[in-house]
C-alpha positions as CSV (number, residue, x, y, z in Angstrom):
1,M,-28.9,17.2,-9.4
2,P,-29.3,13.6,-7.9
3,K,-26.7,12.2,-10.3
4,V,-23.9,14.0,-8.8
5,L,-25.2,13.4,-5.4
6,L,-25.7,9.4,-6.1
7,F,-21.9,9.9,-7.8
8,L,-21.0,11.2,-4.7
9,A,-22.2,8.0,-2.4
10,I,-21.0,5.8,-4.5
11,A,-17.2,6.9,-4.9
12,T,-17.2,7.5,-1.3
13,L,-18.5,4.2,-0.1
14,C,-15.9,3.0,-2.9
15,F,-13.3,5.2,-2.0
16,G,-13.9,6.3,1.7
17,Q,-13.7,9.5,2.9
18,T,-11.7,12.5,0.9
19,G,-10.2,14.7,2.2
20,P,-8.3,16.1,5.4
21,L,-10.5,14.7,7.3
22,P,-9.9,13.7,11.0
23,N,-10.0,10.2,12.6
24,A,-12.8,9.7,14.3
25,A,-11.3,7.7,17.0
26,T,-8.4,10.0,17.5
27,D,-9.3,13.3,15.6
28,V,-6.1,13.0,13.8
29,P,-6.1,14.7,10.4
30,R,-6.0,11.9,7.8
31,V,-5.2,12.5,4.4
32,H,-5.4,10.5,1.1
33,L,-2.4,10.7,-1.2
34,S,-1.4,8.8,-4.6
35,E,0.7,5.8,-4.8
36,A,3.7,8.1,-6.2
37,A,3.5,10.7,-3.3
38,G,2.9,7.8,-0.8
39,S,6.2,5.8,-2.0
40,G,8.3,9.1,-1.4
41,L,7.7,9.3,2.2
42,L,9.0,5.5,2.6
43,V,11.6,5.3,5.1
44,R,12.8,1.6,5.2
45,V,11.0,-1.2,3.0
46,V,11.0,-4.8,3.5
47,H,11.3,-7.2,1.1
48,P,9.4,-10.0,0.9
49,D,10.6,-14.2,0.9
50,Y,9.2,-15.4,-2.9
51,P,6.7,-17.9,-1.4
52,P,7.6,-21.9,-2.4
53,P,4.3,-22.3,-3.4
54,A,4.5,-19.3,-6.2
55,K,8.0,-20.1,-6.9
56,E,7.2,-23.8,-8.0
57,K,4.1,-22.7,-10.1
58,K,6.2,-19.9,-11.4
59,V,3.6,-17.3,-10.2
60,Q,4.7,-13.3,-10.6
61,G,3.2,-10.0,-10.4
62,D,2.2,-7.4,-8.3
63,V,-0.3,-7.3,-4.6
64,L,-1.3,-3.7,-4.2
65,F,-2.5,-2.5,-0.4
66,R,-4.6,0.1,0.8
67,I,-2.5,1.2,3.4
68,L,-2.9,3.6,6.7
69,V,0.1,5.4,8.0
70,T,-0.3,6.2,11.4
71,V,1.5,9.9,12.3
72,Q,4.8,7.9,13.8
73,G,5.2,6.4,10.2
74,D,3.7,3.0,11.0
75,V,1.7,0.8,8.7
76,T,-1.6,-0.1,10.9
77,V,-4.6,-0.6,8.8
78,L,-3.9,-2.5,5.0
79,D,-6.5,-3.9,2.8
80,I,-5.6,-6.1,-0.2
81,L,-7.3,-4.8,-3.3
82,S,-5.3,-7.0,-6.2
83,G,-2.4,-10.1,-6.6
84,D,-2.8,-13.5,-6.5
85,P,-3.2,-15.1,-3.3
86,L,-0.4,-17.6,-3.2
87,L,2.0,-14.4,-2.9
88,R,-0.4,-12.3,-0.7
89,D,0.2,-13.2,2.6
90,A,4.3,-12.8,2.0
91,A,3.5,-9.4,0.8
92,R,1.1,-8.1,3.5
93,Q,4.0,-9.2,6.4
94,A,6.5,-7.3,4.4
95,V,4.4,-4.4,4.3
96,L,3.8,-4.5,7.6
97,Q,7.2,-3.8,8.8
98,W,7.8,-0.7,6.1
99,K,8.4,2.5,8.0
100,Y,7.3,5.9,6.3
101,Y,7.9,9.9,7.4
102,P,5.3,11.1,9.1
103,Y,3.2,13.4,6.9
104,H,2.9,17.2,8.4
105,R,0.5,19.2,7.2
106,R,1.7,22.8,6.0
107,N,0.8,24.4,9.5
108,G,2.9,21.7,10.6
109,Q,0.0,19.4,12.3
110,A,0.9,15.3,11.6
111,C,-1.8,13.4,9.7
112,E,-2.4,9.8,9.0
113,V,-2.0,9.2,5.6
114,V,-3.9,6.4,3.2
115,T,-2.2,5.4,0.0
116,L,-1.2,2.9,-1.9
117,A,1.8,0.2,-1.9
118,R,2.7,-2.7,-4.4
119,V,5.0,-5.2,-3.6
120,R,6.2,-6.9,-6.7
121,F,7.3,-10.3,-7.6
122,I,9.2,-11.7,-10.2
123,L,11.0,-14.8,-10.5
124,P,15.1,-14.4,-11.7
125,K,15.5,-15.0,-15.0
126,P,17.1,-19.0,-15.5
127,M,21.0,-18.4,-16.9
128,S,21.7,-19.4,-20.2
129,T,23.9,-22.4,-20.7
130,A,26.6,-20.2,-22.3
131,A,26.7,-18.5,-19.6
132,K,26.8,-20.9,-16.7
133,Q,30.1,-21.7,-18.6
């Protein structure tokens, strides 16, 4: 039994609240959705500009965020979970402009959503000399 309690305590510290618990500051229920489920609520995605220092160094990859989506669909809380430091700021600025459909429980009550957001940076492939002609 103590191992189970220890696991739950560690899981709570690592992953935050679980389930539709209310936000202490507003009493608005908060639900946790997977990255796939959260992306299904996206209304508007803003793509970042590729940061020149990252482009010069040929840095590519994903920047992953844990975000809080308000009942209005705005991104308000953002934690950077992973990603190259040269890409993070541009990705963060873009994600803060994303818009989501508001999430409602079956009873019609609006909820805040905690989910993941991923921004992928891929450099364009250089054109071959045959394609240029």
